[in-house]
C-alpha positions in Angstrom: 0.0 0.0 0.0 3.0 2.3 0.6 1.0 4.6 2.9 3.3 5.7 5.8 1.6 6.9 8.9 2.5 10.4 10.2 3.1 11.4 13.8 0.0 12.9 15.5 0.1 15.9 17.8 -1.7 14.2 20.7 -1.9 17.5 22.7 -3.7 19.1 19.8 -6.1 16.2 19.4 -7.0 16.4 23.1 -7.4 20.1 23.0 -9.7 20.0 20.0 -11.8 17.2 21.6 -12.2 19.4 24.8 -13.1 22.4 22.7 -15.7 20.5 20.7 -17.3 18.9 23.7 -17.7 22.4 25.3 -19.8 23.5 22.3 -23.5 22.5 22.4 -24.4 21.0 19.1 -27.5 18.7 19.1 -28.8 18.1 15.6 -30.4 21.2 14.3 -28.3 23.5 16.5 -24.8 23.1 15.1 -23.8 26.6 13.8 -21.4 27.3 16.6 -19.6 24.0 16.2 -19.4 24.6 12.4 -17.8 28.0 13.1 -15.3 26.5 15.4 -14.1 23.9 12.9 -13.9 26.5 10.2 -11.7 28.6 12.5 -9.4 25.6 13.0 -9.2 25.0 9.2 -8.4 28.7 8.7 -5.5 28.4 11.2 -4.1 25.5 9.2 -4.4 27.2 5.9 -6.8 24.5 4.6 -9.4 25.5 2.0 -13.0 24.6 2.6 -16.5 25.5 1.6 -19.9 25.1 3.3 -23.3 23.8 2.2 -26.3 26.0 2.8 -27.0 24.4 6.2 -23.3 24.3 7.3 -21.8 21.0 6.4 -18.1 21.5 5.8 -16.1 20.3 2.8 -12.3 20.8 3.4 -9.9 20.0 0.5 -6.3 18.9 0.5 -5.2 19.1 -3.2 -3.6 16.1 -4.9 -1.9 15.2 -8.1 -5.2 14.3 -9.7 -8.8 15.4 -9.1 -10.6 12.4 -10.6 -11.0 9.4 -8.2 -10.8 11.7 -5.2 -11.0 10.5 -1.6 -13.2 11.7 1.2 -13.1 11.2 5.0 -16.2 12.1 7.0 -17.4 12.5 10.6 -20.3 14.4 12.1 -20.5 17.4 14.4 -24.1 17.0 15.6 -24.9 15.1 18.8 -27.8 13.6 20.6 -30.1 16.1 22.4 -33.8 16.9 22.9 -36.5 19.4 22.0 -39.4 20.8 23.9 -42.6 18.8 23.0 -45.1 20.5 25.3 -45.3 23.1 28.1 -46.9 21.6 31.3 -49.3 23.3 33.8 -46.8 22.6 36.6 -44.1 24.7 34.9 -42.1 21.7 33.7 -41.5 20.7 30.0 -42.2 17.6 28.1 -39.3 16.5 25.8 -38.8 14.5 22.7 -35.4 13.1 21.9 -33.2 14.3 19.0 -31.5 11.2 17.7 -32.0 7.8 19.0 -31.2 7.4 22.7 -32.8 6.1 25.8 -34.5 8.3 28.5 -32.7 6.1 30.9 -29.6 8.1 30.2 -31.4 11.4 30.3 -32.6 11.1 33.9 -30.5 13.4 36.1 -28.8 15.1 33.2 -28.0 18.8 33.5 -28.9 20.7 30.3 -29.1 24.0 28.6 -32.4 25.1 27.1 -32.1 27.5 24.1 -35.0 29.9 23.5 -35.5 32.9 21.2 -35.0 35.1 24.2 -31.9 33.4 25.7 -30.8 30.2 27.4 -31.8 28.6 30.7 -30.2 25.9 32.7 -32.1 22.9 33.9 -32.3 19.2 34.9 -34.1 16.3 33.3 -36.0 14.4 36.0 -38.3 11.4 36.2 -41.9 12.3 36.9 -41.5 10.8 40.4 -38.1 12.2 41.5 -38.3 12.3 45.3 -38.0 9.2 47.4 -39.4 11.2 50.4 -42.6 11.7 48.4 -43.0 8.6 46.4 -41.1 6.0 48.4 -40.5 2.8 46.4 -42.5 4.1 43.4 -39.3 5.9 42.3 -37.9 2.5 41.5 -40.9 1.0 39.8 -41.9 3.8 37.5 -41.4 3.1 33.8 -38.5 4.3 31.7 -39.3 6.4 28.7 -39.5 9.9 27.3 -43.1 10.1 28.4 -41.9 9.6 32.0 -39.4 12.4 32.3 -39.7 16.2 32.4 -37.4 19.2 32.3 -37.2 21.4 35.3 -35.9 24.9 34.5 -33.7 26.7 37.0 -35.9 29.8 36.9 -39.3 30.9 38.3 -41.3 28.4 36.4 -44.1 27.0 38.4 -47.0 27.4 36.0 -47.8 27.6 32.3 -48.0 31.3 32.5 -44.5 31.5 34.0 -43.1 29.5 31.0 -44.8 31.8 28.5 -43.3 34.9 30.3 -39.8 33.3 30.2 -40.2 33.0 26.4 -40.1 29.2 26.4 -42.0 27.5 23.5 -42.5 24.2 21.8 -39.6 23.2 19.6 -36.9 24.9 21.7 -33.6 23.0 21.6 -32.1 21.2 24.6 -28.4 20.4 24.8 -27.2 17.8 27.3 -24.1 18.6 29.3 -21.2 16.4 28.3 -19.5 16.4 31.7 -16.1 15.3 30.3 -13.3 13.8 32.3 -9.8 13.4 30.9 -7.8 10.9 33.0 -4.1 10.5 33.3 -4.5 6.8 32.3 -5.7 8.0 28.8 -9.3 7.2 29.3 -11.9 9.9 28.4 -15.4 9.7 29.9 -18.0 12.0 28.5 -21.3 12.3 26.6 -21.1 13.1 22.9 -17.8 11.4 22.2 -20.0 10.2 19.3 -18.9 11.9 17.3 -16.9 14.9 18.7 -14.0 12.4 19.1 -14.2 11.5 15.4 -14.1 15.2 14.4 -11.1 15.8 16.7 -9.3 12.8 15.1 -9.9 14.2 11.6 -8.6 17.6 12.6 -5.5 16.0 14.1 -4.9 14.0 10.9 -5.4 17.2 8.8 -2.9 19.0 10.9 -0.3 16.3 10.3 -1.0 16.2 6.6 -1.0 19.9 6.1 2.5 20.1 7.6 4.1 17.3 5.5 6.0 17.9 2.3 4.9 16.2 -0.9 1.8 15.9 -3.0 -1.0 13.6 -2.3 -2.0 11.1 -5.0 -5.5 12.5 -5.4 -7.6 15.3 -4.0 -8.8 14.4 -0.5 -11.8 15.9 1.1 -12.3 16.1 4.9 -16.1 16.3 5.4 -17.9 17.4 8.6 -21.6 16.8 8.5 -24.3 18.2 10.8 -27.3 15.7 10.8 -25.9 12.2 11.1 -27.8 11.4 14.4 -31.2 11.8 12.6 -30.1 9.8 9.5 -29.1 12.5 7.0 -25.4 12.4 7.3 -23.4 12.7 4.1 -26.4 12.4 1.8 -25.8 15.7 0.0 -22.2 16.7 0.5 -20.3 14.4 -1.9 -19.0 15.6 -5.3 -19.0 13.5 -8.5 -15.2 13.3 -8.4 -15.2 11.4 -5.1 -14.7 7.7 -5.6 -14.2 6.5 -2.0 -15.6 7.5 1.4 -14.2 6.6 4.8 -16.5 7.3 7.7 -15.0 8.0 11.1 -17.3 7.2 14.0 -17.6 5.1 17.2 -17.3 1.4 17.5 -19.5 -0.3 20.0 -17.5 -2.1 22.7 -19.9 -4.5 24.5 -20.4 -8.2 25.2 -20.9 -9.9 21.8 -18.9 -7.3 19.9 -15.3 -7.4 18.8 -14.6 -3.7 19.2 -12.0 -2.4 21.6 -11.1 0.9 23.3 -7.6 0.5 22.1 -6.4 0.6 18.5 -8.6 0.9 15.4 -11.8 -1.1 15.0 -12.6 -1.6 11.3 -16.3 -2.3 10.6 -16.9 -5.1 8.1 -20.6 -4.4 8.0 -23.4 -2.4 9.7 -27.2 -2.7 9.6 -27.2 -1.4 6.0 -24.9 -4.3 4.8 -21.2 -5.0 4.1 -18.8 -2.2 3.4 -16.8 -2.2 0.2 -14.7 -5.3 0.0 -11.6 -3.7 -1.4 -11.5 -0.4 0.5 -12.1 -2.2 3.8 -9.3 -4.6 3.2 -7.0 -1.8 2.2 -7.6 -0.2 5.6 -6.8 -3.5 7.3 -3.6 -3.8 5.2 -2.5 -0.2 6.1 -2.9 -1.0 9.8 -0.7 -4.1 9.5 1.9 -2.4 7.4 2.1 0.6 9.9 2.0 -1.5 13.1 -1.3 0.0 14.1 -3.3 -2.1 16.5 -6.5 -3.3 14.7 -9.5 -5.5 15.2 -12.6 -6.1 13.0 -16.3 -6.0 14.0 -19.8 -6.2 12.6 -22.4 -3.7 13.9 -26.0 -5.0 13.8 -27.8 -1.9 15.2 -25.7 0.9 13.8 -25.3 3.1 10.7 -23.0 6.0 9.9 -22.5 8.9 7.5 -21.7 6.5 4.7 -25.1 4.8 4.8 -26.9 8.0 4.0 -24.5 8.7 1.1 -25.2 5.3 -0.5 -28.9 5.6 0.1 -28.9 9.0 -1.6 -27.5 7.4 -4.7 -23.7 8.1 -4.4 -21.7 5.5 -6.4 -18.7 5.4 -4.0 -16.8 2.8 -2.2 -17.3 3.0 1.5 -15.6 1.9 4.7 -16.1 2.6 8.4 -13.1 3.0 10.8 -13.9 3.5 14.4 -12.6 4.2 17.9 -14.1 1.8 20.5 -16.8 3.5 22.7 -18.1 1.8 25.8 -21.8 2.5 26.6 -22.4 4.4 23.3 -25.3 6.9 23.3 -25.1 6.7 27.1 -22.3 7.5 29.5 -19.5 7.0 27.0 -15.9 6.1 27.5 -13.0 6.0 25.1 -9.2 5.9 25.2 -6.7 8.3 23.6 -4.8 5.3 22.2 -7.7 4.6 19.9 -7.9 8.2 18.8 -4.2 8.4 18.0 -4.3 5.1 16.2 -7.2 6.2 14.1 -5.6 9.5 13.2 -2.4 7.7 12.1 -4.5 5.4 9.9 -6.1 8.3 8.2 -2.8 9.9 7.4 -1.5 6.6 6.0 -4.6 6.1 3.8 -4.5 9.7 2.5 -0.9 9.4 1.3 -1.2 5.8 -0.1 -1.4 5.3 -3.8 -4.6 4.6 -5.6 -4.8 0.9 -6.6 -8.1 0.9 -8.4 -7.2 3.5 -11.1 -10.5 2.6 -13.0 -12.3 4.5 -10.2 -11.1 7.8 -11.7 -14.1 7.5 -14.1 -17.7 7.2 -12.8 -18.4 4.6 -15.6 -16.0 2.6 -17.8 -15.6 -0.8 -19.3 -14.4 -4.1 -17.7 -10.7 -3.3 -18.1 -9.2 -2.7 -14.7 -12.3 -3.9 -12.8 -11.5 -5.4 -9.4 -11.3 -9.2 -8.6 -12.3 -11.0 -5.4 -10.7 -14.4 -4.5 -12.9 -17.3 -5.2 -10.4 -20.2 -5.4 -10.2 -22.7 -2.5 -7.8 -21.7 0.2 -4.4 -23.6 0.3 -4.3 -26.4 2.8 -1.6 -25.8 5.4 0.9 -28.5 6.3 0.0 -30.5 9.5 1.4 -29.2 12.8 4.1 -31.5 14.1 3.5 -33.2 17.4 6.1 -31.0 19.1 3.9 -28.0 18.5 6.2 -26.3 16.0 4.4 -24.5 13.2 6.2 -26.5 10.7 5.0 -25.8 7.2 3.0 -22.7 8.1 4.3 -19.5 6.6 3.8 -16.0 7.8 1.4 -15.6 4.8 -0.6 -18.7 5.8 -1.0 -17.3 9.4 -2.2 -14.0 8.0 
């Protein structure tokens, strides 16, 4: 593959993750996060443009335009919206994105209204053990069983109207990040603020290196992945391959890890591109980047929306392992660094499928997949020595 990884400025990666986590950006309320990323790109001297709603398309020029590459992550996070104003001065909520009210209970939040913002707490309807006794443990879990208490004089419907609170107001959930000396990071919204920080760190390393990339490479930051839109409308015809950067789900029954890179072989929309996925695996092995593979059954990313929108691109998904995704999330800086290194190696690697420079062409240069029977390895001697096994056989 001949794609050599670059050194990653880990202090910069961490600083950008902290900065992004500090910016509220539930889907539909991403302008401030977009402005921050654009400011970082300006400081690097990287050219970019914006879609009408604010998705970012940054470009690193290459030797050729056709067959361009793209790497994508999303700036939007989970959140909530006001569904109804209640007579008791509390607010009914509806989730933005798919997440359980189980993880909303007790969350500190900021409510954004047309008149300004208010702080508050999401509480179960029966929040006091002194009042409800054991009923606090037996009440159901769900968005119909929580309410938002505003830290203002809000004890009636009239109070809410006077405060300027209305249906549809956005609610951002506090991330409450902790960066530990061990390298672990615990926070909400690591999906996908961590992916965006990884991309910025890789961009920084690439922008500082000498030499010309094989093809134009676009770094895309989308703003509506959590509600399924993702990269549906940001790709250009010249883009032939798309690498999505997002979280892997570390949990029993999954093969993801909080260390190294987790490469997704498939998600709920089906298998990722055979050749592009295996190129990412090969780059990890050649660059001594820890790697494992996984399949995600209840998961989709930016790439899914691009394919469903009709984009004829090869897709792959590379991830950092997240424990308790869409809940109280935890990652490790080792995975973020490893992932950033992989992105630099991929961006600088030569294009193997040159036919992809054209959207449509003939059979010449079309890819092949192995269909012949695998070679039978030599028997293992009784002494346990690998005998006839070669390094290639083991791989």
